[in-house]
C-alpha positions in Angstrom: -44.4 -18.9 -10.1 -48.0 -19.3 -9.2 -50.9 -17.2 -10.5 -50.9 -14.8 -7.6 -47.2 -14.1 -7.9 -47.5 -13.7 -11.7 -50.1 -11.0 -11.2 -48.0 -9.3 -8.6 -44.9 -9.4 -10.8 -46.9 -7.9 -13.7 -48.2 -5.0 -11.5 -44.6 -4.2 -10.5 -43.3 -4.5 -14.0 -46.1 -2.2 -15.3 -45.5 0.2 -12.4 -49.3 0.1 -11.7 -49.7 1.3 -8.1 -53.4 2.1 -8.5 -55.6 -0.2 -10.6 -58.9 -2.0 -11.2 -59.7 -5.7 -11.9 -60.3 -4.8 -15.5 -56.8 -3.3 -15.9 -55.3 -6.5 -14.5 -57.3 -8.6 -16.9 -56.0 -6.4 -19.7 -52.5 -7.0 -18.6 -53.1 -10.8 -18.6 -55.0 -10.6 -21.9 -58.0 -12.4 -20.3 -61.6 -11.8 -21.3 -63.9 -14.6 -20.0 -65.9 -14.3 -16.8 -64.1 -17.4 -15.5 -60.7 -15.7 -15.9 -62.1 -12.5 -14.4 -63.2 -14.5 -11.3 -59.7 -16.0 -11.1 -58.2 -12.6 -11.1 -60.7 -11.4 -8.5 -59.9 -14.4 -6.2 -56.1 -13.8 -6.7 -56.4 -10.2 -5.7 -58.5 -11.2 -2.6 -55.6 -13.5 -1.6 -53.0 -10.8 -2.2 -55.0 -8.5 0.0 -55.0 -11.0 2.8 -51.3 -11.3 2.4 -50.9 -7.5 2.6 -49.5 -7.2 -1.0 -52.5 -5.1 -2.3 -55.2 -3.0 -0.7 -58.7 -2.4 -1.9 -59.9 1.2 -1.3 -63.7 1.1 -0.8 -64.0 4.9 -1.5 -62.6 4.9 -5.1 -63.1 1.2 -5.7 -59.6 0.6 -6.9 -56.7 -1.6 -5.7 -53.5 -0.1 -4.5 -50.1 -1.9 -4.7 -48.4 -2.2 -1.3 -45.0 -1.2 -2.5 -43.7 0.6 0.6 -44.3 4.1 -0.9 -47.8 5.3 -0.1 -48.9 1.9 1.1 -46.8 -0.6 3.1 -46.4 -3.3 5.7 -44.7 -2.7 9.0 -44.5 -3.8 12.7 -46.6 -1.5 14.9 -44.9 -0.2 18.1 -47.5 0.9 20.6 -47.3 3.5 23.3 -49.1 3.8 26.7 -50.7 7.1 25.5 -52.5 5.4 22.5 -50.3 6.5 19.6 -47.7 4.4 17.9 -44.9 4.0 15.4 -44.4 1.9 12.3 -41.0 0.3 12.4 -39.3 0.3 9.0 -35.8 0.0 7.8 -36.1 3.1 5.7 -37.4 5.2 8.7 -40.2 4.9 11.2 -43.6 6.6 10.7 -45.8 8.1 13.4 -49.4 6.9 13.9 -51.7 9.3 15.7 -54.0 7.6 18.3 -57.2 8.0 16.2 -55.4 6.3 13.3 -54.2 3.0 14.8 -57.2 0.9 13.7 -57.1 -1.0 17.0 -53.5 -2.2 16.4 -51.6 -3.4 19.4 -47.9 -3.5 20.1 -46.1 -6.1 17.9 -48.9 -6.4 15.3 -48.0 -6.6 11.6 -50.1 -4.0 9.9 -50.9 -2.5 6.6 -50.5 1.3 6.5 -51.1 4.3 4.3 -49.0 7.4 4.5 -51.0 10.5 5.4 -50.9 13.2 2.7 -49.3 16.5 3.4 -47.1 15.0 6.2 -43.5 13.9 6.2 -43.6 10.9 8.5 -47.2 10.2 9.5 -49.4 7.2 8.5 -52.6 5.5 9.4 -53.2 1.8 9.9 -55.5 0.3 7.3 -55.6 -3.4 8.4 -54.1 -5.8 10.9 -52.4 -8.6 9.0 -51.1 -10.6 11.9 -51.4 -10.1 15.7 -48.2 -9.9 17.6 -47.9 -11.4 21.1 -51.1 -12.7 22.6 -49.5 -14.0 25.8 -48.4 -11.2 28.1 -47.3 -10.5 31.7 -48.9 -8.1 34.2 -50.3 -7.5 37.6 -53.8 -8.7 38.6 -56.1 -6.0 39.8 -59.4 -7.5 41.1 -62.7 -5.6 40.9 -65.2 -7.9 42.5 -65.1 -11.3 40.8 -63.6 -10.1 37.6 -60.1 -8.8 37.0 -58.0 -6.5 34.9 -54.4 -7.3 34.1 -52.2 -4.2 34.2 -49.5 -5.1 31.7 -45.8 -4.7 32.5 -45.1 -3.7 28.9 -45.4 0.1 28.6 -46.1 -0.2 24.9 -49.7 -1.3 25.5 -52.3 1.4 26.1 -55.0 -0.7 27.6 -55.3 -3.4 30.3 -56.7 -6.9 29.7 -60.2 -7.7 31.0 -60.5 -11.1 32.6 -63.9 -12.6 33.3 -64.5 -14.2 36.7 -64.3 -17.8 35.4 -60.9 -17.1 33.8 -58.9 -15.6 36.6 -57.4 -19.0 37.7 -57.9 -17.8 41.2 -55.2 -15.1 40.9 -55.2 -12.7 43.8 -54.9 -8.9 43.8 -51.3 -7.7 43.2 -50.0 -11.1 41.9 -48.0 -11.2 38.7 -49.8 -13.4 36.1 -49.5 -14.5 32.5 -52.6 -13.6 30.5 -53.6 -14.9 27.1 -55.7 -12.7 24.9 -58.7 -14.3 23.3 -60.5 -11.4 21.6 -59.6 -7.9 20.5 -62.0 -4.9 20.4 -62.7 -3.2 17.1 -60.7 -0.1 18.3 -58.6 0.9 21.3 -61.5 2.4 23.3 -62.3 -1.0 24.9 -60.0 -3.6 26.5 -59.1 -6.9 24.9 -60.5 -9.9 26.8 -58.3 -12.8 28.0 -57.7 -15.5 30.6 -55.0 -16.0 33.2 -52.9 -19.1 32.2 -50.2 -18.9 34.9 -49.8 -17.3 38.3 -46.2 -16.3 38.9 -46.6 -14.9 42.4 -46.2 -11.6 44.2 -43.4 -9.3 42.9 -41.4 -9.5 46.1 -41.1 -13.2 46.0 -37.9 -14.9 44.8 -37.3 -14.7 41.0 -40.9 -13.7 40.2 -39.8 -10.5 38.5 -37.1 -12.3 36.5 -39.6 -14.9 35.4 -42.0 -12.1 34.4 -39.3 -10.7 32.1 -38.5 -14.0 30.6 -42.2 -14.8 29.7 -42.8 -11.2 28.5 -40.0 -11.6 26.0 -41.2 -15.1 24.9 -38.3 -16.9 26.5 -39.2 -20.5 26.8 -38.8 -21.4 30.5 -39.7 -25.1 30.2 -39.3 -27.8 27.5 -42.3 -29.4 25.9 -43.1 -33.0 27.0 -42.1 -34.5 23.6 -38.6 -32.8 23.9 -38.2 -34.0 27.5 -39.1 -37.5 26.5 -36.6 -37.5 23.6 -33.8 -36.1 25.8 -34.5 -38.6 28.5 -33.7 -41.4 26.0 -30.2 -40.1 25.2 -27.5 -42.2 26.8 -25.2 -40.3 29.1 -22.1 -42.5 28.3 -20.6 -43.4 25.0 -21.3 -46.6 23.2 -18.7 -48.4 21.0 -20.3 -47.2 17.8 -19.9 -43.5 18.9 -16.1 -43.8 18.6 -16.2 -44.8 14.9 -14.7 -42.5 12.3 -13.2 -40.3 14.9 -9.6 -39.4 15.8 -8.7 -40.5 19.3 -7.2 -37.6 21.2 -7.8 -39.1 24.7 -4.1 -39.4 25.4 -3.4 -35.7 24.8 -3.3 -32.9 27.4 -6.7 -31.3 26.8 -8.6 -29.2 29.3 -11.4 -26.7 29.7 -11.2 -23.2 31.2 -14.5 -21.7 32.2 -16.3 -19.6 34.9 -16.5 -21.0 38.4 -20.2 -21.8 38.1 -20.4 -22.8 34.5 -22.1 -26.1 33.7 -22.3 -26.2 29.9 -18.7 -26.7 29.0 -18.7 -26.8 25.2 -15.0 -26.0 24.4 -11.6 -27.4 25.4 -8.1 -26.5 24.3 -4.7 -28.1 23.9 -1.3 -26.9 22.6 2.1 -28.3 21.6 5.3 -26.6 20.4 6.8 -28.0 17.2 10.5 -28.4 16.4 10.4 -25.5 13.9 9.1 -23.1 16.7 5.5 -23.1 15.5 2.6 -24.1 17.8 -0.2 -26.5 17.2 -3.3 -25.2 18.9 -6.3 -27.5 19.3 -9.8 -26.1 19.8 -12.1 -29.0 20.6 -15.9 -28.3 20.5 -18.7 -30.5 21.8 -20.2 -32.4 18.9 -23.9 -31.6 19.6 -24.8 -32.5 16.0 -24.0 -36.2 16.8 -27.1 -36.2 19.2 -29.4 -33.6 17.6 -30.5 -34.6 14.2 -32.2 -32.3 11.6 -35.9 -32.1 12.2 -36.1 -34.2 15.3 -38.1 -32.9 18.4 -35.0 -31.5 20.1 -33.8 -29.8 16.8 -37.1 -28.1 16.2 -37.2 -26.7 19.7 -33.6 -25.6 19.5 -34.3 -23.8 16.2 -37.3 -22.0 17.8 -35.2 -20.9 20.8 -32.0 -20.3 18.7 -30.0 -19.3 21.7 -29.6 -19.9 25.5 -30.7 -16.9 27.5 -28.6 -15.9 30.5 -30.2 -13.9 33.3 -28.3 -13.1 36.6 -28.2 -16.5 38.4 -30.6 -18.1 36.0 -30.2 -19.8 32.6 -32.9 -20.8 30.1 -30.9 -23.3 27.9 -31.4 -23.9 24.2 -31.0 -27.6 24.7 -32.4 -29.9 27.4 -30.0 -30.4 30.4 -29.4 -34.0 29.4 -27.4 -32.5 26.6 -26.3 -29.0 27.8 -25.2 -30.2 31.2 -24.9 -33.9 30.4 -23.4 -35.9 27.5 -22.4 -32.8 25.5 -20.6 -31.0 28.3 -16.8 -31.6 28.3 -16.5 -32.7 31.9 -13.2 -33.8 33.4 -12.3 -37.5 33.3 -15.0 -38.6 30.9 -15.0 -39.4 27.2 -16.8 -36.9 25.0 -17.4 -36.5 21.3 -15.9 -33.3 19.7 -15.2 -31.5 16.5 -11.6 -30.4 16.5 -10.1 -27.4 14.7 -6.3 -28.0 14.9 -4.2 -25.0 13.7 -0.5 -24.5 13.3 0.5 -21.0 14.3 3.8 -19.2 13.6 5.5 -16.5 15.6 3.5 -13.8 13.8 0.2 -15.3 14.8 -0.6 -16.6 11.3 -2.3 -19.9 10.7 0.1 -21.7 8.3 -1.8 -25.0 8.4 -5.0 -26.3 9.8 -7.2 -29.4 9.9 -10.8 -29.9 11.0 -12.0 -33.4 12.0 -14.4 -35.4 14.3 -12.6 -36.5 17.5 -13.1 -38.0 20.9 -11.4 -36.4 24.0 -11.1 -36.9 27.7 -10.5 -33.6 29.5 -7.8 -34.0 32.1 -8.7 -30.9 34.1 -11.7 -28.6 34.6 -10.0 -25.2 35.1 -11.4 -21.9 36.0 -10.4 -18.4 34.8 -9.5 -17.5 38.4 -7.2 -20.5 38.7 -5.4 -19.8 35.4 -5.0 -16.1 36.1 -3.5 -16.9 39.5 -0.9 -19.1 37.8 -0.1 -16.2 35.3 0.2 -13.8 38.2 2.8 -16.0 40.0 0.6 -17.4 42.8 2.6 -20.2 44.3 -0.5 -22.2 45.3 -1.8 -22.1 41.8 1.6 -23.2 40.4 1.5 -26.2 42.6 -2.2 -27.0 41.9 -1.7 -26.7 38.2 1.7 -28.3 37.8 0.4 -31.0 35.4 -0.9 -28.4 32.9 1.3 -25.3 33.7 3.6 -25.8 30.8 0.6 -25.9 28.4 -0.9 -22.9 30.0 2.2 -20.8 29.7 2.6 -21.7 26.0 -1.1 -20.7 25.6 -0.4 -17.4 27.3 2.4 -16.7 24.9 0.4 -17.6 21.8 -2.7 -15.6 23.0 -0.5 -12.5 23.4 0.7 -12.9 19.8 -2.8 -13.3 18.5 -4.1 -10.4 20.5 -1.3 -8.1 19.2 -2.0 -9.2 15.7 -5.7 -8.4 16.0 -5.0 -5.0 17.4 -2.7 -4.2 14.5 -5.3 -5.1 11.9 -7.8 -2.7 13.5 -9.9 -4.8 16.0 -11.9 -2.4 18.1 -11.6 -3.3 21.8 -14.6 -2.0 23.6 -14.7 -1.8 27.4 -17.5 -4.0 28.6 -19.7 -3.2 31.6 -20.4 -6.7 32.9 -21.6 -6.9 36.5 -22.6 -9.6 38.8 -25.3 -9.4 41.5 -24.6 -10.6 45.1 -27.9 -11.9 46.5 -28.9 -13.3 49.9 -30.9 -16.5 50.4 -34.2 -14.7 49.6 -32.9 -13.6 46.3 -32.6 -9.9 47.4 -29.8 -8.0 45.8 -27.1 -7.1 48.4 -24.6 -5.6 46.1 -23.8 -5.0 42.4 -20.1 -5.4 41.6 -18.2 -5.1 38.3 -17.2 -8.3 36.7 -13.4 -8.5 36.5 -12.1 -9.3 33.1 -8.8 -11.3 33.3 -6.2 -12.2 30.7 -7.4 -15.8 31.1 -10.7 -14.7 29.7 -9.0 -13.0 26.8 -6.9 -16.2 26.2 -9.9 -18.3 25.5 -11.5 -15.5 23.5 -8.5 -15.3 21.2 -8.5 -19.0 20.6 -12.2 -19.1 19.9 -12.0 -16.2 17.5 -9.1 -17.9 15.6 -11.0 -21.2 15.3 -14.2 -19.3 14.1 -12.1 -17.5 11.5 -10.3 -20.6 10.3 -13.6 -22.6 9.9 -15.3 -19.7 8.1 -12.4 -19.3 5.7 -12.4 -23.0 5.0 -16.1 -23.1 4.3 -16.0 -20.0 2.2 -13.3 -21.6 0.0 -15.7 -24.6 -0.5 -18.6 -22.4 -1.6 -21.1 -24.5 0.1 -24.2 -23.2 1.9 -23.1 -21.7 5.2 -24.0 -19.4 8.1 -21.5 -16.6 8.5 -21.4 -14.1 11.4 -21.3 -10.6 9.8 -20.9 -7.1 11.2 -21.4 -4.2 8.8 -19.9 -0.8 8.9 -21.6 1.9 11.0 -24.6 3.9 9.8 -23.3 7.2 8.3 -25.7 9.4 10.3 -24.8 7.8 13.6 -21.2 7.9 12.7 -21.5 11.7 12.0 -22.9 12.2 15.5 -20.0 10.2 17.0 -17.5 12.2 15.0 -19.0 15.5 16.3 -18.8 14.2 19.8 -15.2 13.1 19.6 -14.2 16.4 17.9 -16.0 18.3 20.6 -13.8 16.7 23.3 -10.6 17.1 21.4 -10.1 13.6 19.9 -8.6 13.9 16.5 -10.2 11.6 14.0 -9.0 10.7 10.5 -12.3 10.3 8.7 -13.0 9.7 5.1 -16.0 8.5 3.2 -14.9 4.9 3.6 -14.5 4.5 7.4 -12.0 1.9 8.5 -12.1 0.1 11.8 -8.5 1.2 12.6 -9.8 4.8 12.6 -12.3 4.1 15.4 -9.8 1.9 17.2 -7.3 4.8 17.2 -10.0 7.2 18.5 -10.9 4.8 21.3 -7.2 4.6 22.3 -7.0 8.4 22.3 -10.1 8.5 24.5 -8.5 6.3 27.1 -6.2 9.2 27.9 -9.1 11.6 28.6 -11.9 11.7 31.1 -14.4 11.0 28.3 -13.4 7.4 27.7 -16.5 5.8 29.2 -18.7 8.2 27.2 -16.9 7.7 23.8 -16.9 3.9 24.4 -20.6 3.9 25.0 -21.5 6.2 22.1 -19.2 4.2 19.8 -20.9 1.0 20.8 -24.3 2.5 20.1 -23.0 3.7 16.7 -22.0 0.2 15.6 -24.4 -2.0 13.6 -25.7 -5.1 15.3 -23.8 -8.2 14.3 -26.0 -10.8 12.7 -26.0 -14.1 10.9 -26.1 -14.3 7.1 -25.6 -16.8 4.3 -23.4 -14.3 2.4 -20.0 -13.3 3.8 -19.4 -9.6 4.1 -16.8 -9.6 6.9 -16.9 -8.6 10.5 -16.2 -4.9 11.0 -15.7 -4.9 14.7 -13.2 -7.8 14.7 -11.6 -6.5 11.6 -12.1 -10.0 10.3 -12.5 -10.8 6.5 -14.4 -14.0 7.2 -16.1 -15.1 10.4 -18.6 -17.6 11.8 -19.8 -19.1 15.1 -18.4 -22.6 15.5 -17.4 -22.8 19.2 -20.7 -22.8 21.2 -23.2 -25.4 19.7 -24.6 -26.0 23.2 -26.0 -22.5 23.5 -26.2 -21.1 19.9 -28.2 -22.8 17.0 -26.0 -21.3 14.2 -23.0 -23.2 15.6 -25.0 -26.4 15.4 -25.8 -25.8 11.8 -22.1 -24.9 11.1 -21.1 -28.3 12.6 -23.6 -30.1 10.4 -22.4 -28.5 7.2 -18.7 -28.8 8.2 -19.0 -32.5 9.0 -20.7 -33.2 5.7 -18.0 -31.2 3.8 -15.0 -32.8 5.4 -16.6 -36.3 5.0 -16.9 -35.6 1.2 -20.6 -36.2 1.3 -21.8 -32.8 0.0 -24.1 -34.1 -2.7 -26.6 -32.0 -4.7 -29.4 -33.1 -2.4 -27.3 -32.1 0.7 -26.5 -28.7 -0.8 -30.2 -28.1 -1.6 -31.2 -29.1 2.0 -28.4 -26.9 3.5 -29.4 -23.9 1.4 -32.8 -23.9 3.1 -31.4 -24.8 6.5 -28.8 -22.1 6.6 -31.2 -19.4 5.3 -33.8 -20.2 7.9 -31.2 -20.4 10.6 -29.7 -17.0 9.8 -33.0 -15.3 9.9 -34.4 -17.0 13.0 -31.1 -16.8 15.0 -30.6 -13.1 14.3 -34.1 -12.4 15.4 -33.9 -14.5 18.6 -30.5 -13.2 19.5 -31.9 -9.6 19.5 -34.8 -10.7 21.6 -32.5 -12.5 24.1 -30.2 -9.4 24.3 -33.2 -7.2 25.1 -34.5 -9.7 27.7 -31.1 -10.0 29.4 -30.8 -6.2 29.6 -34.3 -6.0 31.1 -33.4 -8.7 33.7 -30.3 -6.7 34.7 -32.5 -3.6 35.0 -34.9 -5.5 37.3 -32.1 -6.4 39.7 -30.5 -2.9 39.5 -33.9 -1.5 40.5 -34.0 -4.0 43.5 -30.6 -2.7 44.5 -31.6 0.9 44.2 -34.8 0.3 46.2 -32.7 -0.7 49.2 -30.6 2.5 48.9 -33.3 5.2 48.4 -32.1 8.4 50.1 -28.4 7.5 49.9 -25.8 9.6 48.1 -23.4 8.3 45.5 -20.7 9.5 43.1 -21.8 9.2 39.5 -20.9 10.1 35.9 -23.3 11.8 33.5 -23.9 9.1 30.9 -26.6 10.7 28.7 -28.1 14.2 28.2 -31.5 15.0 26.8 -33.7 18.1 26.7 -35.7 16.6 29.6 -32.7 16.1 31.9 -29.7 13.8 32.1 -28.8 10.2 33.0 -26.1 9.4 35.6 -24.3 6.2 36.1 -22.9 4.9 39.4 -19.5 3.0 39.3 -21.4 -0.3 39.5 -23.3 0.6 36.3 -26.7 1.4 38.1 -28.2 4.2 36.1 -30.8 6.8 36.9 -32.4 9.9 35.5 -32.2 13.5 36.9 -35.1 15.5 35.6 -34.5 19.1 34.4 -37.2 20.2 36.8 -34.8 19.2 39.6 -32.1 21.6 38.4 -32.0 25.2 39.8 -32.7 27.8 37.1 -33.7 27.6 33.5 -31.6 25.1 31.5 -31.4 24.7 27.7 -30.2 21.6 25.8 -27.3 21.9 23.4 -27.5 18.9 21.1 -24.1 19.6 19.5 -22.2 19.7 22.8 -24.3 17.1 24.6 -25.0 19.3 27.6 -27.6 21.3 29.6 -26.6 24.8 30.4 -28.1 27.9 32.0 -25.1 30.1 31.2 -23.1 29.8 34.5 -23.8 26.1 35.2 -23.3 23.3 32.7 -24.0 19.6 32.9 -22.2 17.7 30.2 -21.6 14.1 29.2 -18.8 12.6 31.2 -19.1 15.1 34.1 -18.8 13.8 37.6 -21.8 14.5 39.8 -23.1 13.5 43.2 -26.6 12.1 43.2 -29.2 10.9 45.7 -31.4 7.9 44.8 -34.9 9.4 45.0 -37.4 6.8 43.8 -37.7 3.5 41.8 -40.4 2.7 39.3 -40.5 -1.1 39.5 -43.2 -1.3 36.8 -41.1 0.6 34.2 -37.8 -0.5 35.7 -36.6 3.1 35.9 -34.7 4.8 38.7 -35.0 8.6 39.5 -32.0 10.5 40.9 -31.8 13.9 42.4 -28.7 16.0 42.7 -27.2 15.7 46.2 -26.8 18.9 48.2 -23.7 19.5 50.2 -25.7 18.8 53.4 -26.9 15.5 52.1 -23.4 14.6 51.0 -22.1 15.4 54.5 -24.7 13.2 56.1 -23.5 10.2 54.1 
């Protein structure tokens, strides 16, 4: 413990939230001027770190303990005010009290007296994003970048020499160089990249990617390192691996998938059990701890998937090259081989490095056609049909077992966009989920559980995938909603996943299924990575990890490293110490970047949905009310395109009933789950929002 930390610990132990240098010296039992200067310097350092704050008015220091003083992330708003994002509850910051903070900044705050949830910003500890995306607005030779992100209250001023030649109306990337002392003036920056005009192919999607900090290109050092990786195996690569190349092993993926990181195999044993093999690309053989590719992969933590675009975690020489389990080529893998009985229990398992040669590159559509009895598929897949039917049987057993233990099966709303050659959205169609998808999902879940349970039994540092129980307040709202629509819920203080599973099954028999499904999803905690296992609530799994996708997820790569060291018997004290740091850093970074990727992907889908809606302004559609607020209600089309109907568009005076999730004027009521006819009125492409109007009978007839 260094001197600064010692002082901080003493302050907390003494419960001194407001103090002077003299009081700290007394705590330390120091008297000399030299010691006093050391204390003064230490407090100055702690102030820079946001651990203490010096109040010029009363000339005393204050401990930043999260009570009256604290640290938080500032969330800005277009109108100048903001919020401080805290786990224990957000605080409101009035516009005059922001101290020039911008969206994403880490700030020091003080709670305002005589208020319940207000605060003022005292200092900016660390700036958030300084590279942003917006639209260039030229005024003579200079320019202003109107930011896409609605959390910013000001534009960015760009001097004439720093516009990079950007033209009026073009999307650009701007880097901020200097901030004003307050929010009354604009920050100053320079254009570092011109993306193009909004209507040009992929410009809007690239804007979203850059706005969320998604890395769209690999640095030169990473490209150079990747370019040196051999795309065929050398003799030394086969050493200390089990040779599975003579087994019937194949991949099942989407039609357009290129990063094939999992393959499967199955045999039936004499005793009636099945041996299921899940073979995962051994990325850790090529990406070593701390090398250029590893550092970049850690920073990205995940591949990001936009409609028709992928921003991979690993260079394509790995993700679409030597690590992808293509048909007919030798590939290095890590195999989890499990013996499964008729109840779906794993009665034996083994994990080992291996080499495979996939005999077929199958698609979900092909496999489903076989299951559905399509004769063409039966003929095409004759060499693997026996294995596939065995897999179908085992997957059904595993699925039934998971449902019995309380796994919550949410209905997903995946869609795909049909685009023309110019990138314009022609249609939005729901993505059909087949049993062939579920088959692979069941096998991957089982492998993830098996590996996690093995590593937990070893007590080595590890990265688990955890999912905690729902927040009690959100759960109470869900319970009220379900009770209001007649769904009987057995609720106790200790909620069990089977209770929510049963409620969702009940909801399937009502018109409110989509509503309950969505609200229950929002009630759930966000799954995350952690070094301590607390189980996975949604999957009703006692122990879970991510092992099966090291090409696109960094935690899987770390899991492979730890796993290979453990099964090789090389887990020394030095290795344990290194993995403790590695797993902790991985869990924090991967959870953070996963959330960011999810938000970016949702925004990308919103962009294309807005493009679709723009082409259908004035047209009428059937929709379901998907959300109700005091300002109006949201309605969703069958293809998941969602828009807002303002209360000002409704005839009469409507009031909002928060308990029954409806707007009513006595005789007319608009409730969650109600069917309505809407007309697409307008699209705000800057905010990615769609406005609907209720369709009149005459408009409906015209369609």
